[in-house]
Structure formats: C-alpha cells, structure tokens
C-alpha angles and dihedrals in degrees: 000000000000141000135179114257111248091217102047104008096234121140110261135195133224113283103172129003135179132153088273106036138032119189129185129206123216115215090197105055097011093236123149115213139181119246107269092232088064098056115118119246118241098270095046089050093049092050091051091052091052085065087068105095098195116144139155095269092050099109091181093060091040088055090047091052092042094105088063095044091048092049089055093047092047097049105029142044132210093271090066122092119234139183128205100214113201093010094171125216089310114038097209099163095053091046093052090050092046089057086059089051095258119151107235130164120200134221134176122166090219106032108020106033097173097142094179089078088064090067095062132082123241138199091215137011123200123203116172117192088340111109093069087062096059113123089188107027092173092060094042096051091046088054094045092049091049092051094053122093117227109286087016120142132230106206116195141169124202134140107261118217108237105179100278119140104299093198092065098031107124095210096067092054092076105094090215093057094091104153120042126193138217125196088258090053090055093047087050090053091050093052099040098043091045100244111164098222142359129205120193124190115166104297094349115099121179122188120192121204 
C-alpha cells in the first residue's frame, strides 16, 4: 500500500501497520505519517486536546517548555514581535513570556482562530509540541516561513524519531500525532523551505530564516 507524503508529495510505502494504526515512511524527506483515512475529524481532535491539562500554574509543563522560553529570552528582547502558533486551549508559553513583558500574539486553528494574526510578520514564532499534529505539514511550514521576518526564528519542540523500536514507541500512540520527524526530515525542511540555518538539541528545533 502507498500514499503520498503530505510534506513532500512523494509516494510512500507502509512502514508500520496494526489493526489500529497504519504509518507510511517517505524515502525522500524521511517523514513518517499516519494513513489519511485514520486522521481524526475536527470534533474528535478537539476533544482529544481537551484532555491536555496544561495551565499557567502548571510548573511541570512550564519546566518542560523551558527550552523554548529560554531560547526566546536569549535571542530576543521585549521590542520584538512574537507568535505562539498552535497555542492550544491554554496558551501557557505566551502567558509566561507576557509576564516578562514580551509581545506575543496567539493562534490555534481550534481554540484561537484569529486568522488576522497570520497576515503579520514576526521576529520569533514558538510552536511547542505542535508540528507532529500537522495534517498538511507542507502548507503549515510554508505559512510559518512566510510569517517570519528575515533572521527570525521558528522555535519548535517535538519528539524526534531516532530509530528506536517504533512498535513500542509511546509517541506514535497518540492519535493526534500524525506526522513524525527524523533529524533528516528536519534538515530536508530547512533546505526545501529556504531556512538559512537549523539547530537541533534533543526535542528543541530552531529554524532561522
């Protein structure tokens, strides 16, 4: 069985298949993606996200997201414009940054559908545990690149697949984790979406325009 890769459009073959999940592997961009027939509909996806209990007083989540917060503080000041892309129902990162006087807009296609923010340009865009949820990663990365100012940074976090046993890997069990990345996938994105640089450290990925 084959399907077209939603990132690079190349025909891709089955990588992993059970009664519940069917993933394909793209030889071109090295992405791993869920069968399009298994994608949740809008209401199912939203219900799943409501299970996430992140909130501004959740010190565990703030610590988890600290690599993104620290990257913003280390590279930008309060005169710079930022966007929290895929903020979820509770935009923790933007709230933390606002407490430090940063200017951060928020956007989420399910919870904060203020599409006017997508027409602006930003010095930095944060996206914590979001890019693995992209049904159409090509479209989303094109948009993210377009929204960045020159020398701006797209600061992401996701769990990168590094060749461990896929069958037992916890990250692929979440039905909303539909596109999974390897380091080579991220480098492919850097090269094919014209980012100038990429930095990868564990879950933290920083693209520079």
